[in-house]
C-alpha positions in Angstrom: 252.6 -18.1 -1.3 251.4 -21.6 -0.7 252.5 -23.6 2.4 254.2 -26.3 0.5 256.0 -23.9 -1.7 257.3 -22.0 1.5 258.2 -25.3 3.1 260.3 -26.1 0.0 262.2 -22.8 0.4 262.9 -23.7 4.0 264.4 -26.9 3.0 267.1 -25.3 0.9 270.6 -25.1 2.5 271.4 -22.7 5.1 273.5 -20.6 2.7 270.2 -19.6 1.2 268.3 -17.8 4.0 264.6 -18.1 3.4 262.4 -15.0 3.1 260.3 -13.6 6.0 257.2 -14.3 3.8 258.1 -18.0 3.5 258.8 -18.4 7.2 255.5 -16.7 8.2 253.5 -18.8 5.7 254.8 -22.0 7.2 254.2 -20.8 10.7 250.5 -20.0 9.8 250.1 -23.4 8.1 251.6 -25.2 11.1 249.3 -23.4 13.6 246.3 -24.1 11.5 247.2 -27.8 11.1 250.1 -29.6 12.8 252.3 -31.5 10.4 255.5 -33.0 11.6 257.3 -32.1 8.4 256.5 -28.4 8.8 257.5 -28.4 12.5 260.9 -30.1 11.7 261.6 -27.3 9.3 260.5 -24.5 11.6 262.5 -26.1 14.6 265.6 -26.4 12.5 265.4 -22.9 11.3 264.6 -21.7 14.8 263.2 -18.5 13.4 260.0 -16.9 14.8 257.4 -15.3 12.5 258.0 -11.6 11.9 255.0 -10.6 9.8 252.1 -8.3 10.6 250.0 -10.8 12.5 250.8 -10.4 16.2 249.1 -13.6 17.2 251.2 -15.7 14.8 254.4 -13.8 16.0 253.6 -14.5 19.7 252.6 -18.2 19.2 255.7 -18.9 17.1 257.9 -17.6 19.9 256.0 -19.7 22.4 256.5 -22.8 20.2 260.2 -22.2 20.0 260.4 -21.9 23.8 260.9 -18.2 24.2 260.2 -17.6 27.9 260.0 -13.8 27.4 257.1 -13.8 25.0 253.9 -12.1 26.3 250.5 -13.5 25.2 247.2 -11.8 25.6 244.9 -13.7 28.0 242.4 -14.6 25.2 245.2 -15.9 23.0 246.9 -17.9 25.7 243.5 -19.5 26.8 242.6 -20.3 23.2 245.9 -21.9 22.5 245.8 -23.8 25.8 242.5 -25.3 24.7 244.0 -27.1 21.7 244.5 -30.7 22.6 245.1 -31.6 19.0 248.2 -29.5 18.5 251.6 -29.3 20.2 251.0 -25.5 20.7 248.4 -26.5 23.2 250.8 -28.4 25.5 253.2 -25.4 25.6 250.3 -23.0 26.2 249.0 -25.1 29.1 252.4 -25.1 30.7 252.6 -21.4 30.3 249.0 -21.1 31.8 250.0 -23.0 34.9 253.2 -21.1 35.3 251.7 -17.7 35.0 248.5 -18.2 36.9 246.9 -15.3 35.0 243.3 -15.0 36.5 241.9 -13.7 33.2 243.4 -16.3 31.1 242.5 -19.0 33.6 238.9 -17.8 33.7 238.7 -18.0 29.9 240.2 -21.3 29.8 237.7 -22.6 32.4 234.8 -21.2 30.4 236.0 -23.1 27.3 236.5 -26.2 29.5 232.7 -26.4 30.0 232.4 -27.6 26.5 235.6 -29.6 26.3 236.1 -32.9 28.2 239.9 -32.8 27.6 240.1 -29.2 29.1 237.8 -30.2 32.0 240.0 -33.1 32.8 243.1 -30.9 32.6 241.5 -28.5 35.1 240.6 -31.3 37.5 244.1 -32.8 37.3 246.0 -29.5 37.8 243.4 -27.8 40.1 242.7 -25.0 37.6 239.5 -23.0 38.5 238.1 -19.5 38.2 239.4 -17.1 40.9 235.9 -15.9 41.9 234.5 -18.2 44.5 231.0 -18.0 43.3 232.2 -18.8 39.7 234.4 -21.5 41.0 231.5 -23.3 42.8 229.4 -23.4 39.6 232.5 -24.5 37.6 233.1 -27.5 39.9 229.5 -28.6 39.6 229.4 -28.2 35.9 232.6 -30.1 35.4 231.6 -32.8 37.9 234.4 -32.1 40.5 232.4 -33.4 43.4 235.2 -33.3 46.1 236.4 -29.9 45.1 232.9 -28.5 45.4 232.1 -30.2 48.7 235.3 -28.7 50.2 234.5 -25.2 48.7 230.7 -24.8 49.3 229.4 -27.5 51.7 226.2 -25.4 52.4 225.4 -24.6 48.8 225.5 -20.9 49.5 228.0 -19.9 46.8 226.2 -22.1 44.3 222.9 -20.5 45.1 224.3 -17.0 44.5 225.8 -18.1 41.2 222.7 -19.9 40.1 220.4 -17.0 40.7 222.7 -14.5 38.8 223.3 -16.8 35.9 221.4 -16.4 32.5 218.7 -19.0 31.7 220.8 -21.2 29.5 223.4 -21.6 32.1 220.8 -22.2 34.8 219.5 -25.1 32.8 222.9 -26.6 32.5 223.6 -26.1 36.2 220.3 -27.7 37.2 221.1 -30.8 35.0 224.6 -31.0 36.5 223.4 -30.6 40.1 220.8 -33.4 39.6 223.4 -35.7 37.9 226.0 -35.0 40.8 223.4 -36.3 43.2 224.7 -35.0 46.5 224.2 -31.2 45.9 221.5 -29.6 47.9 219.4 -28.7 44.9 216.5 -27.5 47.0 218.7 -25.0 48.8 220.1 -23.8 45.6 216.8 -23.4 43.9 214.6 -22.2 46.7 217.3 -20.3 48.6 217.3 -20.1 52.4 214.1 -18.1 52.5 210.7 -18.7 50.9 210.2 -15.2 49.5 209.8 -13.8 46.0 213.5 -13.1 45.5 214.4 -16.8 46.0 211.5 -18.9 44.5 209.1 -16.7 42.6 211.7 -15.5 40.2 212.5 -19.1 39.1 211.5 -20.2 35.6 208.7 -22.7 35.1 211.0 -25.7 34.5 213.0 -24.8 37.7 209.8 -24.6 39.8 208.7 -27.9 38.4 212.0 -29.5 39.2 211.9 -28.2 42.8 208.3 -29.4 43.3 209.2 -32.8 42.0 212.3 -32.9 44.3 210.2 -32.0 47.4 207.4 -34.4 46.4 209.8 -37.3 46.0 211.3 -36.6 49.4 207.8 -36.1 51.0 209.0 -32.8 52.3 205.5 -31.3 52.6 206.3 -28.7 55.1 208.8 -27.1 52.9 206.6 -27.4 49.7 203.5 -25.9 51.1 204.8 -22.3 51.7 206.0 -22.3 48.1 202.6 -23.0 46.6 201.2 -19.5 47.2 204.3 -18.0 45.5 203.7 -19.9 42.2 201.5 -18.7 39.3 197.9 -19.5 40.1 197.6 -22.5 37.7 200.7 -24.1 39.1 199.5 -23.6 42.7 196.2 -25.3 41.9 198.0 -28.2 40.1 200.5 -28.6 42.9 197.9 -28.6 45.7 196.0 -31.3 43.8 198.7 -33.6 42.6 201.9 -33.1 44.7 200.6 -33.7 48.2 200.0 -37.4 48.5 199.5 -39.8 51.4 196.7 -37.6 52.7 199.0 -34.8 54.0 197.3 -31.6 55.2 198.9 -28.5 56.7 198.3 -27.9 60.4 196.1 -25.1 61.4 192.6 -24.4 60.3 193.5 -21.3 58.3 196.2 -23.1 56.4 194.0 -26.1 55.7 191.1 -23.9 54.5 193.3 -22.4 51.7 194.8 -25.9 51.0 191.3 -27.3 50.5 190.2 -24.3 48.4 193.1 -24.9 46.0 192.3 -28.6 45.9 188.6 -28.0 45.1 189.4 -26.2 41.8 188.9 -28.4 38.8 192.2 -29.5 37.1 193.1 -27.0 34.3 190.2 -24.7 34.9 192.3 -21.7 36.0 194.8 -22.2 33.3 192.1 -22.4 30.7 190.4 -19.3 32.0 193.7 -17.4 31.8 194.8 -18.7 28.4 191.5 -19.0 26.6 189.2 -16.4 28.2 191.8 -13.8 28.8 194.7 -14.6 26.4 197.2 -14.6 29.2 200.5 -16.5 28.6 200.7 -19.2 31.2 203.4 -21.2 29.5 201.2 -23.4 27.4 202.8 -25.1 24.5 199.6 -24.4 22.4 200.4 -20.8 22.2 198.0 -17.9 22.7 194.5 -17.7 21.3 192.8 -14.5 20.1 192.8 -11.7 22.7 189.5 -11.6 24.4 187.7 -10.9 27.7 185.0 -12.8 29.5 181.4 -11.6 29.4 178.2 -12.0 31.4 175.5 -12.7 28.8 172.0 -11.5 29.5 169.6 -13.3 27.2 166.8 -11.0 26.0 164.4 -13.9 26.3 165.5 -14.5 29.9 164.4 -11.0 30.8 161.1 -11.4 29.1 160.3 -13.9 26.3 158.7 -11.1 24.2 161.9 -9.0 23.9 163.5 -9.4 20.5 165.6 -6.4 19.7 167.4 -3.6 21.6 168.0 -0.2 19.9 169.8 1.7 22.6 171.4 1.2 26.1 172.1 3.6 29.0 173.5 3.1 32.5 172.0 4.7 35.6 174.1 7.6 37.1 175.4 5.2 39.8 176.0 2.4 37.3 173.9 -0.3 39.1 171.2 -0.4 36.5 171.1 -0.6 32.7 168.2 0.9 30.7 167.3 -0.3 27.2 164.9 0.7 24.4 163.9 -2.0 21.9 161.1 -4.1 20.3 159.1 -7.1 21.3 158.4 -9.8 18.9 155.0 -8.5 18.1 156.3 -5.0 17.6 158.7 -5.8 14.7 157.6 -3.7 11.8 155.0 -1.9 13.8 154.7 1.6 15.1 155.2 0.6 18.8 158.1 0.0 21.1 159.3 -1.2 24.6 161.7 -0.1 27.3 163.0 -1.5 30.5 165.5 -1.3 33.3 167.8 -4.2 34.2 169.2 -4.5 37.8 172.9 -5.4 37.5 173.9 -8.1 39.8 170.6 -10.0 39.6 170.5 -9.3 35.8 166.7 -9.2 35.9 164.1 -6.7 35.0 163.4 -4.2 37.7 161.0 -2.1 35.6 159.3 -3.0 32.3 157.3 -1.0 29.7 156.3 -3.6 27.3 153.9 -1.7 25.0 154.7 1.9 24.3 152.8 3.8 21.6 155.8 4.7 19.6 159.0 3.0 18.5 162.0 4.3 20.4 165.4 5.5 19.2 167.2 6.6 22.3 167.0 6.2 26.0 168.6 8.0 29.0 168.6 6.7 32.6 168.3 9.7 34.9 168.2 7.8 38.2 165.4 6.7 40.6 163.9 4.3 38.1 163.2 7.1 35.7 163.9 7.0 32.0 163.8 9.7 29.3 163.2 8.3 25.8 163.0 9.7 22.3 160.9 8.4 19.3 162.9 6.6 16.6 163.5 8.3 13.2 165.7 8.2 10.3 167.8 11.0 8.7 165.4 11.4 5.7 162.3 11.1 7.8 161.5 14.7 8.4 157.8 14.6 8.0 156.9 12.8 11.3 157.6 14.8 14.5 159.7 12.9 17.1 158.9 13.4 20.7 160.6 13.0 24.1 158.9 11.1 26.9 159.5 10.5 30.6 158.9 7.0 32.0 158.9 6.9 35.7 157.2 5.1 38.7 154.6 7.8 38.7 153.6 7.2 35.1 154.4 8.0 31.5 154.1 11.4 30.0 155.3 13.5 27.1 157.6 16.3 27.8 156.3 18.6 25.1 159.5 18.5 23.2 159.2 17.6 19.4 161.3 18.0 16.3 161.6 16.4 12.9 165.1 15.1 13.8 166.5 14.2 17.1 170.2 13.6 16.9 171.1 12.5 20.4 169.5 12.0 23.8 172.2 11.8 26.5 172.3 12.0 30.2 174.7 14.7 31.3 177.7 13.1 32.9 177.9 13.4 36.6 174.2 14.6 36.9 170.6 13.5 36.6 170.0 16.0 33.8 169.8 15.2 30.2 170.3 16.9 26.9 168.6 16.6 23.5 170.3 17.7 20.3 167.7 18.3 17.5 167.0 19.9 14.2 163.8 22.1 13.8 161.9 23.3 10.8 159.5 25.6 12.4 160.4 29.3 12.2 163.3 28.5 9.8 165.7 25.6 9.9 167.8 25.6 13.0 169.6 23.1 15.4 169.4 23.2 19.2 170.8 21.5 22.3 168.1 21.5 25.0 168.7 20.5 28.6 166.2 18.8 30.9 166.1 17.9 34.6 165.0 14.8 36.3 161.5 16.3 36.6 161.3 16.4 32.8 161.3 20.1 32.2 163.2 20.8 28.9 164.6 24.1 27.8 166.8 25.3 24.8 170.3 26.0 26.1 170.9 28.5 23.3 174.4 27.4 22.7 173.9 26.7 19.0 172.1 30.0 18.3 173.4 31.6 15.1 175.8 28.7 14.3 175.6 27.0 10.9 175.1 23.4 12.1 172.9 21.5 9.7 172.3 18.4 11.6 173.7 17.6 15.0 175.0 14.1 14.2 177.1 13.6 17.4 176.9 15.0 20.9 179.1 14.3 23.9 180.1 15.8 27.2 183.2 15.8 29.4 183.3 13.6 32.5 181.9 16.3 34.8 179.1 17.3 32.4 180.5 20.9 32.2 181.4 21.0 28.5 179.1 20.0 25.7 180.4 19.1 22.2 178.1 19.1 19.2 179.3 17.9 15.8 178.0 17.8 12.3 179.9 17.1 9.1 181.2 20.7 8.7 181.8 22.2 12.2 182.4 21.2 15.8 181.0 23.3 18.6 182.3 23.1 22.2 180.3 25.0 24.7 180.1 25.6 28.4 176.9 24.1 29.8 175.8 27.5 31.0 176.3 29.0 27.6 178.9 31.5 28.8 181.5 30.1 26.4 180.8 28.8 22.9 183.6 28.0 20.5 183.7 26.6 17.0 186.7 24.4 16.4 188.6 24.0 13.1 187.4 20.7 11.7 190.5 20.2 9.6 190.4 18.9 6.0 187.0 17.9 4.5 187.1 14.2 3.8 183.6 14.1 2.3 182.6 11.5 4.9 179.1 9.9 5.0 177.3 7.8 7.5 177.4 8.3 11.3 179.8 10.4 13.5 181.1 9.2 16.9 182.6 11.6 19.5 183.8 11.3 23.1 185.5 13.7 25.5 187.9 13.3 28.5 188.9 16.1 30.9 191.2 17.5 28.3 190.7 15.8 24.9 188.0 15.7 22.4 188.0 12.9 19.8 185.9 12.2 16.7 185.6 9.3 14.2 183.8 9.7 10.9 183.0 7.1 8.2 186.6 7.4 6.8 187.9 5.8 10.0 190.1 8.7 10.7 190.5 9.7 14.3 190.5 13.5 14.9 191.9 14.8 18.2 191.5 18.2 19.8 193.4 19.0 23.0 192.9 21.6 25.7 192.4 24.5 25.5 189.2 23.6 23.6 188.2 27.3 23.6 190.9 27.8 20.9 190.4 27.3 17.1 193.1 24.6 16.9 193.2 22.2 14.0 192.8 18.6 15.0 195.6 16.1 14.9 194.4 13.3 12.7 195.4 9.7 12.1 193.8 6.9 10.0 193.2 4.1 12.5 190.8 1.5 11.1 190.6 -0.1 7.6 187.5 0.1 5.5 186.4 -3.3 6.7 185.7 -1.9 10.2 182.3 -0.5 11.3 182.3 1.5 14.6 179.1 1.7 16.7 180.5 3.5 19.8 183.2 5.7 21.0 183.6 6.6 24.7 186.1 7.8 27.4 186.8 5.4 30.3 187.9 7.0 33.5 188.7 3.5 35.0 191.2 2.7 32.3 192.1 6.3 31.6 191.7 5.6 27.9 189.4 6.2 25.0 187.6 3.0 23.9 185.9 2.1 20.5 183.5 -0.7 19.9 182.6 -2.1 16.5 182.8 -4.8 13.9 186.2 -5.9 12.5 186.5 -7.4 9.1 182.7 -7.3 8.9 182.6 -10.4 11.2 184.3 -10.0 14.5 182.9 -7.9 17.3 185.8 -5.9 18.8 186.9 -3.5 21.5 189.8 -1.2 20.7 191.7 0.6 23.5 193.2 3.8 22.2 196.5 5.4 23.2 195.5 9.1 22.6 198.1 11.5 24.1 196.8 13.7 26.9 198.4 16.9 25.5 199.0 18.3 22.1 202.8 18.4 22.9 203.0 14.7 23.4 204.0 12.7 20.3 201.2 10.8 18.5 202.1 7.1 18.4 202.4 5.3 15.1 199.6 3.0 16.1 196.8 4.6 18.2 195.4 1.2 19.1 197.2 -0.1 22.3 195.0 -3.2 22.6 192.4 -5.0 20.5 190.1 -7.4 22.3 187.6 -9.8 20.7 184.1 -9.5 21.9 181.3 -12.1 21.7 178.7 -12.0 19.0 178.7 -11.2 15.3 176.1 -8.5 15.0 176.6 -5.8 17.7 173.9 -3.2 17.3 174.7 -0.7 20.1 177.0 -0.4 23.0 177.4 1.8 26.1 180.0 2.4 28.7 179.1 2.8 32.4 179.8 6.2 34.1 182.9 4.9 35.7 184.1 3.4 32.5 184.5 0.0 34.1 181.6 -1.9 32.5 180.9 -2.2 28.8 177.4 -3.3 27.7 176.9 -4.4 24.1 173.5 -5.5 22.6 173.9 -8.3 20.0 171.1 -9.2 17.6 172.7 -12.8 17.3 171.2 -16.0 16.2 169.7 -18.0 17.9 169.8 -16.0 21.1 169.9 -12.1 21.1 171.8 -11.0 24.2 173.1 -7.9 26.2 176.7 -8.7 27.1 178.4 -7.1 30.0 182.2 -6.9 30.1 184.1 -6.1 33.3 187.0 -3.9 31.8 189.2 -3.8 34.9 190.1 -7.4 33.9 192.0 -5.8 31.0 194.3 -4.0 33.5 194.7 -7.2 35.5 195.8 -9.3 32.6 199.4 -8.1 32.8 199.9 -9.5 36.3 197.6 -12.5 36.3 200.0 -14.8 34.5 203.1 -14.1 36.8 204.0 -15.9 40.0 201.9 -14.8 42.9 205.2 -14.3 44.8 205.8 -11.3 42.6 202.4 -9.7 43.1 202.1 -6.7 45.3 199.6 -5.5 47.9 198.1 -3.2 45.2 197.6 -6.3 43.1 195.5 -7.7 45.9 193.5 -4.6 46.3 192.9 -4.5 42.5 191.8 -8.2 42.5 189.4 -7.5 45.4 188.0 -4.4 43.6 187.3 -6.4 40.4 185.5 -9.0 42.5 183.0 -6.5 43.5 181.9 -5.8 39.9 178.4 -7.0 39.2 179.4 -7.5 35.5 182.1 -10.1 36.4 181.3 -13.5 34.9 181.0 -16.5 37.2 184.2 -18.3 35.9 186.2 -15.2 36.4 184.7 -14.6 39.9 185.7 -18.1 40.9 189.3 -17.9 39.6 189.9 -14.4 41.0 188.3 -15.6 44.4 191.0 -18.3 44.6 193.8 -15.8 43.7 192.5 -13.4 46.3 192.5 -16.2 49.0 196.1 -17.0 48.1 197.3 -13.3 48.2 195.5 -12.7 51.5 197.2 -15.8 52.8 200.6 -14.5 51.6 200.0 -11.1 53.0 198.3 -12.3 56.2 200.9 -10.8 58.5 200.4 -7.4 56.8 196.6 -7.3 57.1 194.7 -5.6 59.8 191.0 -5.3 60.5 189.4 -1.9 60.5 186.7 0.3 59.2 188.4 1.9 56.2 189.4 -0.2 53.1 192.8 0.9 51.9 196.3 0.0 50.7 199.2 2.0 52.0 202.7 1.0 51.3 203.2 -2.6 52.2 200.1 -2.7 54.5 196.6 -3.6 53.8 193.5 -2.6 55.7 190.4 -4.9 55.4 186.9 -3.6 56.0 185.1 -5.3 58.9 183.2 -7.5 56.3 186.6 -8.7 55.1 186.5 -6.8 51.7 189.5 -4.7 50.7 
């Protein structure tokens, strides 16, 4: 039934009582839109709605002056907020008479967006029952006198502000500023300068507070807050907010102040945003994920070096060995090798003219290298040999084979292993182990096993287990040869090209040319089938796969989309019972260079070396991987950083692979954290972090 039709029925003489449906229709129409003609009919009939809608029934009784009617809190508050309808006046009268805290609270919440409701609250002293909510309500509705009487110290407002959602905090901040005489500084910073009060503020809130303190020249209150800000804000504040030549008193305080002022504007923010991809609140958004590098130009080592075939770290990770070619050796049957001292990034040992081109190199410590002649898979006519390059001279180790698959230093030792294929006495594959003195002997672990060509060889972090893989089978053997097991390789994918393998304490992984990642878990002595997942598209070419103890992750290095050198951090489950994630790549990091030829991870897994045959300058790039772990904390306020974060920063600063820009920025961060934790730091011999206390070594290093 239409409202005007129902109204016409109500106009009929009283001897014709209108139907319930007609009465309800007119009530709904009048509650939706006040029309005096409808109200006159409803008032004359004095008959409340009786239909199925409980809200219409209750409001009709309220409109007719029924004092016994009960209204739900939300219905009463909603009706009271109607200043364009007579029902609003009746509802507000009922609101004042009942003093229902729930209804009052709902009405006050609506009053924040209604000037008429806010004015009514001020005129009739209507406010939320909770004192904290009431203080915020008085400020947001501009009731200055009521707020002063309730919360002269700003304590209640500070509590309400810090517990409010971000949109409410923005409105409160604007209202406090407009009111003028609210102690905004106390509300924002709290009564203490700790992380619970200041460091948890948003960027705009911190900026507002800094501006207030700067405008008031309240340097003594501003300075303790600087070391609680995100590092870029701390640098900018130290440079721009302290005017009139102010300096903190005390040499220690002034030293940090001057350190922050010496940093170039925007340098730290650019390092975080551009070099590390950390969100520091830039409106420009985040660039590609990347990590800084230290680039060692080959020509800077020696102007003759042109190309690097292979890399290998020394057992202690302080040196990097390489095998390659000089400019004159390109296309010839000769090669070169050398050792780079990390830290100085200069040649500490150099073999510029070796009689054979080299394929692999292993650094076995004490400036001693073991190298293997280069060879291709199809080149089975020329015997490849293994040589020892040491301070006492160069000599062949008497090992030769048509095919040498891998030359690797055994993890955790100075020994090395050589996987090879032999044609003498019938085709066979071997894994031989040699010591630092150069003696090489067949381990016998492949005897009788049908391995055609050992395409990949890897060891566990302790050098106890050795895994040898070809296209058909995977062999895992104890180094002593006491246990040899052939694993199930899973489905045959008819892969071609190289194999890559790596092993942690409990997991063996393999990648073939199909870009599937195959995973075997402990016990590796069983014949378990691998768990497999396709990880990379066909546009990806991998060059290295390794286990990083420092990150507790498997890492892969290669070329993405045929153009971008990349590092992939893999989320491989530690046990077979753990679910395999849908995406095994937990992080993808852009590396420098467009033509990575080989890569190698340091023994601790904390430094990645990548050789790039780039134009115009071939380089060996060093990446400090612990920076990846630091990225998640570097963009947050320093007031939220922990003692462990300080220890992690100090540890990264000790890395020889750390680039200079990162070293400068982390040095400033360390200085700020040490200043913040200065009362928790003691001087002693050990370097440790325990609970909330830090012990520094006597040289000041954590």
